[in-house]
C-alpha positions in Angstrom: 74.7 98.2 82.6 74.5 96.4 85.9 76.6 93.5 87.2 75.4 91.5 90.1 78.2 91.4 92.8 76.7 88.3 94.5 74.2 85.5 94.0 70.7 86.7 94.9 68.0 84.3 96.0 64.5 85.4 97.2 61.7 83.1 98.3 63.6 80.2 96.9 64.0 81.7 93.4 67.3 82.7 91.8 67.1 86.4 91.0 70.6 86.9 89.8 73.8 84.9 89.8 77.2 86.3 90.8 78.7 88.2 87.9 75.5 88.3 85.8 75.5 91.3 83.5 72.1 92.9 82.6 70.7 96.3 81.7 69.8 98.7 84.4 66.2 98.3 83.3 66.3 94.5 83.9 68.1 95.0 87.2 65.3 97.4 88.3 62.7 94.9 87.3 64.4 92.2 89.4 64.7 94.6 92.4 68.5 94.6 92.4 69.0 98.3 92.1 69.2 100.3 95.4 66.6 102.9 95.6 68.1 106.4 95.3 69.2 107.6 98.7 67.2 110.4 100.1 68.8 113.8 100.1 69.9 114.5 103.7 70.5 118.0 104.7 74.1 118.8 105.2 75.3 118.8 108.8 76.5 122.1 110.2 80.1 122.5 111.0 80.9 119.4 113.1 84.5 120.3 113.9 85.3 120.7 117.5 87.4 123.5 118.8 90.9 122.4 119.8 91.3 122.1 123.5 94.1 124.2 125.0 97.1 122.0 125.8 97.9 121.5 129.4 101.2 123.1 130.4 103.7 120.7 132.1 103.9 121.1 135.8 107.3 120.8 137.4 107.3 119.7 141.0 110.0 122.0 142.5 110.2 120.1 145.8 111.3 116.8 144.2 113.4 118.2 141.4 117.2 118.7 142.0 119.4 119.4 139.0 122.6 118.7 140.9 121.5 115.2 142.0 122.7 112.4 139.8 121.0 109.1 139.3 
């Protein structure tokens, strides 16, 4: 069974109204069924390798532990 999700009008003719329930055969005759999607070949592994994390760089010249703010 097929239920139209929206009102369909083609060339000025009402093809199906919203919520109309019909057999799959009738829906196919009216051109409402999507053609079966073509089988696409599976993509190869698309995961990217993790980038190494950058190590924090401490600037020794400007850093003074004894200095208070």
